[in-house]
Residue, then its C-alpha position, 0 to 999 in steps of 0.5 A: m858774710t852776705v851783706v843785705s842792701p837797703e834796697n834788698v830789704h825794701t824789696g823783700a818787703g814790697n814782695a811780702d806786701t804785695g803777697r799779703a795784698r793779693a791773699t786778703g783781696r781775693p775773699r774781698r773780691s770774692r764777697t764783693l761778687s757774691l753781694l753784687n750777685l744777690t742784688s742782682v738776683v733780688l733786683g730782678v725778682g722785684a721787676w719781675w713783681i713790678l711787671a706782674l703787678t702793673g698788668f703784664d702778663v705773666p704770673t708774680p713769683v708767689a703764684v710760680v713758688s705756689r706752683g712749683w711746689t704743687l708740682l713738687q708735692d706730687g712728684t711731677l717736678e722731680g720725675d720731670v728734673m730727673a729726666s731731662l737731667e740724665r739727658v743732658l748729662a749723658g749726651f754732655l759728657l759723651g760729646s765733650a769727652a769725643a771732642i776733648v779727643a778730636g780735637f787733641l788729634m786734630g791738634w797734634y796731628t795734621v792727618a787727623r786735623g785734614l780728615f776731621e776739619p771738614w766734617i767739623q765746619f760743615f756740621r758747626t754750619i747746621p743747627p743740631l735742631a736741624i737734624l732733629p727730623l732726620v734723627l727722629v725717623l732713624m732712631g725712633i722716638g726713643e732716649a736714643p735721638k735726644i741723646f744723640v743731639i745734645f752730644l751733637a751740641a756739646f760737641l761741636a761746640c768744644v772740639i774747636s776750642t780744644y783744638q785751638g788750645v792745642v794749637s795755641v800752646d806757646r812752642t817755647l815750652i814744647n822746645a824747653a821740654q825737648v831740649l831737656g829730653a822728653k819724648d813726645g808722649g811725655i811733651f803731649i802729657r806734661v805741655i800740651v794737655p795743661a796748657s790746653m785746659p782752660f780752651i777745654l774748659v771754655g768750650m766745655r761751658v759753651g757746650l753745657g749751655s748748648s747742651w740744655a737749649t737742644l733738650v727743650a727743644a728735643e723734649l718739645l718734639a719727641a717726648q713724655k716726660g722733662l722739663g721741655y715737655r712740661m712746659q709744651n704741655a702746659q702752654l696748651y692750657y695757657d698754664l703760666p706758672t708751670i712754663f715760668v717753674g719750667i723755665i726756672s728750673i733749667g735756669i737753676l739746673g743749668l747755674i748749678m752745673d756751670r758753677l760745678l764746672q767753673l770749681a773743677g776748672n779753678r783746681l785743674t788751672s791753679w797752676q796759672e797765675r791770676r789777677 
């Protein structure tokens, strides 16, 4: 016969209460954050409108929305968005994939670390845009140089984070897997990869921002279509509403992609305890 002490009863009740508090606290916190986000957007637009009405040389939100609608109606904005998205996605996905592979190799194999690290550290000190003129000369003015510089920006932003994730894995986890009879391949797949995932996702989010920044600059130099090209063309005619449409479009697209990446990361790291 099992005797349940009052302490155990209290402990069980306390754990249950704690679980319920966490379960109810998360939706409440999510609603609070959503409300704060909305408030921040409203305040930002309000401040922008006040600046426009008090004499600052910026278009009003109404003028920007009207210009954006016009560009959307004639297909210009859609074409620019699709062109920029294709370049960013191609360069970002290729760069992130290469960075994950290189980061894992550097963190797992000393030989790979010794071979790759000097070159990665060397190119990290050089902004991708600094080599854009050289890339244009070697690759021409087509899509290849734009995608390449985006690839380089995403790769350099993600590779160090991935490598740091691999070398930061708790050695106790590896030792425990070895004691249980796991081989190197099993340890890598079941221990190293999951434990490194938060670092990889952080590197990918940083790489996404670098990809968009690099894309705009690349389109400013050599493009016939895209948000960066449209902004440069608008600058020649002092078309501020079109410039604002380009800036806002890039910000919205980048925000959506970042949120999607964050959502995927939450699912991939759902095993982690969150506070």
